[in-house]
C-alpha positions as CSV (number, residue, x, y, z in Angstrom):
1,M,7.1,-19.0,-21.4
2,S,6.7,-16.0,-19.1
3,K,5.2,-16.9,-15.6
4,E,1.7,-16.1,-14.8
5,L,1.1,-13.2,-12.5
6,V,-2.1,-13.7,-10.4
7,F,-3.8,-11.0,-8.2
8,Y,-6.3,-12.0,-5.3
9,T,-8.2,-9.3,-4.2
10,N,-11.3,-7.6,-3.2
11,P,-12.0,-4.0,-4.3
12,M,-13.0,-3.0,-0.8
13,S,-9.5,-3.9,0.9
14,R,-5.8,-2.8,0.7
15,G,-5.8,-4.5,-2.5
16,R,-6.4,-1.3,-4.1
17,I,-2.8,-0.4,-3.5
18,V,-1.6,-3.6,-5.0
19,R,-3.9,-3.0,-8.1
20,W,-2.1,0.2,-8.5
21,M,1.3,-0.9,-8.2
22,L,0.3,-3.6,-11.0
23,E,-0.8,-0.9,-13.4
24,E,2.4,0.9,-12.8
25,V,4.2,-2.3,-13.5
26,G,2.2,-2.6,-16.9
27,Q,2.5,-6.3,-16.8
28,P,-0.5,-8.5,-17.8
29,Y,-1.8,-10.3,-14.6
30,R,-5.1,-12.1,-13.9
31,T,-7.3,-11.0,-11.1
32,E,-8.9,-13.5,-8.8
33,L,-11.9,-11.7,-6.7
34,L,-12.5,-13.2,-3.4
35,E,-15.3,-12.6,-1.0
36,Y,-15.0,-12.0,2.9
37,G,-15.7,-14.9,5.0
38,T,-16.4,-17.3,2.1
39,T,-13.7,-17.5,-0.8
40,M,-11.1,-15.8,1.2
41,K,-11.4,-18.4,4.1
42,A,-11.7,-21.4,1.5
43,P,-8.8,-24.1,1.6
44,D,-7.7,-23.0,-2.2
45,Y,-7.1,-19.4,-1.0
46,L,-5.7,-20.4,2.5
47,A,-3.0,-22.5,0.9
48,I,-2.2,-19.1,-0.5
49,N,-2.5,-17.0,2.3
50,P,-3.1,-18.8,5.6
51,M,-4.2,-15.6,7.0
52,G,-7.3,-15.7,4.7
53,K,-6.6,-12.1,3.9
54,V,-6.2,-10.1,0.9
55,P,-4.3,-8.8,-1.1
56,A,-1.7,-11.7,-2.4
57,I,0.0,-12.2,-5.8
58,S,1.6,-15.4,-7.3
59,H,4.0,-15.0,-9.9
60,G,4.9,-18.6,-11.1
61,D,5.8,-20.5,-8.1
62,T,6.4,-17.7,-5.9
63,V,3.8,-16.2,-3.3
64,V,4.1,-12.8,-1.8
65,T,1.7,-11.3,0.6
66,E,1.6,-8.0,2.6
67,C,1.3,-4.9,0.7
68,A,4.6,-3.2,1.2
69,A,6.2,-6.6,0.5
70,I,4.1,-7.1,-2.8
71,C,5.2,-3.2,-3.8
72,A,8.9,-4.0,-3.2
73,Y,8.8,-7.6,-5.3
74,L,7.1,-6.4,-8.1
75,A,9.6,-3.3,-8.6
76,D,12.3,-5.7,-8.4
77,A,10.6,-8.4,-10.7
78,F,10.0,-5.9,-13.4
79,P,12.8,-3.6,-13.0
80,E,12.1,-2.1,-16.6
81,A,9.2,-0.3,-14.9
82,G,11.9,1.8,-13.1
83,L,10.1,1.6,-9.6
84,A,12.8,1.2,-7.5
85,P,16.0,3.2,-7.4
86,P,19.3,1.8,-7.9
87,L,20.5,-0.7,-5.4
88,D,23.3,1.9,-3.8
89,A,20.5,4.8,-3.5
90,R,17.4,2.8,-1.8
91,G,17.8,4.1,1.8
92,A,14.9,6.4,1.6
93,Y,13.2,4.2,-0.6
94,Y,13.1,1.3,2.0
95,R,12.5,3.6,4.9
96,W,9.4,5.0,3.7
97,L,7.9,1.9,2.3
98,F,8.1,0.3,5.5
99,F,7.5,3.3,7.7
100,A,4.0,3.3,5.8
101,A,3.6,-0.4,6.3
102,G,4.6,-0.3,10.0
103,P,4.4,3.0,12.2
104,L,1.9,4.8,10.0
105,E,-0.6,2.1,9.9
106,Q,-0.1,0.8,13.2
107,A,-0.7,4.5,14.7
108,V,-3.6,4.9,12.1
109,V,-5.6,1.8,13.1
110,N,-5.0,1.9,16.8
111,R,-6.4,5.7,16.6
112,A,-9.4,4.3,14.6
113,L,-9.9,1.7,17.3
114,G,-9.7,4.2,20.2
115,V,-6.5,2.7,21.6
116,E,-4.4,5.1,23.3
117,V,-0.8,4.0,24.4
118,P,-0.2,5.2,28.0
119,A,2.6,7.6,28.3
120,D,4.7,5.3,30.2
121,K,4.2,2.3,27.5
122,Q,5.1,4.4,24.2
123,R,8.4,2.7,24.0
124,M,6.6,-0.8,23.8
125,A,4.9,0.6,20.6
126,G,6.6,0.6,17.5
127,Y,5.4,3.9,16.6
128,G,5.7,5.7,20.0
129,T,2.7,8.1,19.3
130,F,0.3,9.1,16.7
131,K,1.8,12.7,16.9
132,A,5.3,11.5,16.4
133,V,4.1,9.7,13.1
134,M,2.3,12.6,12.0
135,D,5.2,14.9,12.5
136,T,7.5,12.5,10.8
137,M,5.6,12.2,7.8
138,E,5.0,16.2,7.8
139,H,8.9,16.6,7.9
140,A,9.4,14.2,5.1
141,L,6.8,15.6,2.8
142,A,7.5,19.4,3.5
143,G,9.7,19.8,0.5
144,G,7.2,18.8,-1.8
145,G,7.8,16.2,-4.6
146,Y,8.5,12.3,-4.1
147,I,8.8,10.6,-0.9
148,A,12.3,8.8,-1.8
149,G,13.8,11.1,-4.2
150,D,13.4,13.1,-7.5
151,R,11.3,10.4,-9.3
152,F,8.1,8.2,-8.7
153,T,8.8,4.7,-7.1
154,A,6.9,1.8,-5.5
155,A,7.2,3.6,-2.0
156,D,5.0,6.5,-3.5
157,V,2.7,4.0,-4.5
158,Y,2.3,2.8,-0.9
159,I,2.7,5.9,1.0
160,G,0.6,7.7,-1.4
161,A,-2.2,5.5,-1.1
162,S,-2.2,5.9,2.6
163,V,-2.1,9.5,2.9
164,G,-4.7,9.7,0.3
165,W,-7.0,7.1,2.0
166,G,-6.3,8.8,5.4
167,L,-7.1,12.4,4.4
168,H,-10.4,11.0,2.5
169,F,-11.5,9.4,5.6
170,G,-10.2,11.4,8.1
171,S,-8.1,8.9,9.7
172,I,-4.8,11.0,9.5
173,E,-4.7,14.6,10.2
174,S,-4.6,17.2,7.5
175,R,-1.3,18.8,7.7
176,P,0.8,20.9,5.3
177,G,2.1,18.9,2.4
178,F,-0.2,15.9,2.9
179,A,-2.9,16.6,0.3
180,E,-0.5,18.3,-2.2
181,Y,1.4,15.0,-2.1
182,A,-1.4,12.9,-2.5
183,A,-2.6,14.9,-5.4
184,L,1.0,14.6,-6.9
185,V,1.2,10.8,-6.8
186,A,-2.2,10.2,-7.8
187,D,-2.0,12.2,-11.1
188,R,-1.1,9.2,-12.9
189,D,-2.6,7.1,-15.6
190,A,-1.8,3.8,-13.8
191,Y,-3.7,5.1,-10.6
192,R,-6.8,6.1,-12.7
193,R,-6.8,2.9,-14.4
194,A,-6.5,0.9,-11.2
195,V,-9.3,3.0,-9.6
196,E,-11.5,2.6,-12.5
197,L,-10.9,-1.3,-12.3
198,D,-11.7,-1.5,-8.7
199,D,-14.6,0.6,-9.0
200,A,-16.1,-1.6,-11.6
201,A,-15.6,-4.4,-9.5
202,M,-17.5,-3.3,-6.7
203,P,-20.7,-4.9,-5.6
204,A,-23.8,-3.3,-6.5
205,N,-25.0,-3.1,-2.8
206,P,-21.8,-3.3,-0.8
207,E,-22.6,-3.9,3.0
């Protein structure tokens, strides 16, 4: 008997990244919709993720939290989906998957919060400066195509979602290559299915 795959999420969360990844994987999964401040902080879910945050997945007895970790896990758990390069070709794949989870997210969130890292403290920040992060990403996307080689991978799910959302909400700068890359990776049936499922799960009157 195959292990049950359960997805814990809220449609107004980073869970949309994992929904996309699950649709790319193409395996059956069960969705548990959680609410902020109530079921997300209830004992049953805190046993899954003590942070009381979504998304998370359970796959049999295995629990994985954090979007980048979930994407990497699913790519490895279901290799038939072809969402990770061969082991000897994963340098760029790991680099950009965790660049998006680390420097990119930190820089974008700090900027949205109005946090400016003083020049003499930039070495203490993992991302250095917002400009350095944008410059690095612009350079990576300058050639067009996918982020980690000549085919779509889990890294494109994570960084593609980050770029797409950032452009939509204005939290990242509009730079050469960003919009084209976001459009390229989102032009997939799995992405469209994921958006449809999450949109359908949205509350009628979101606060």
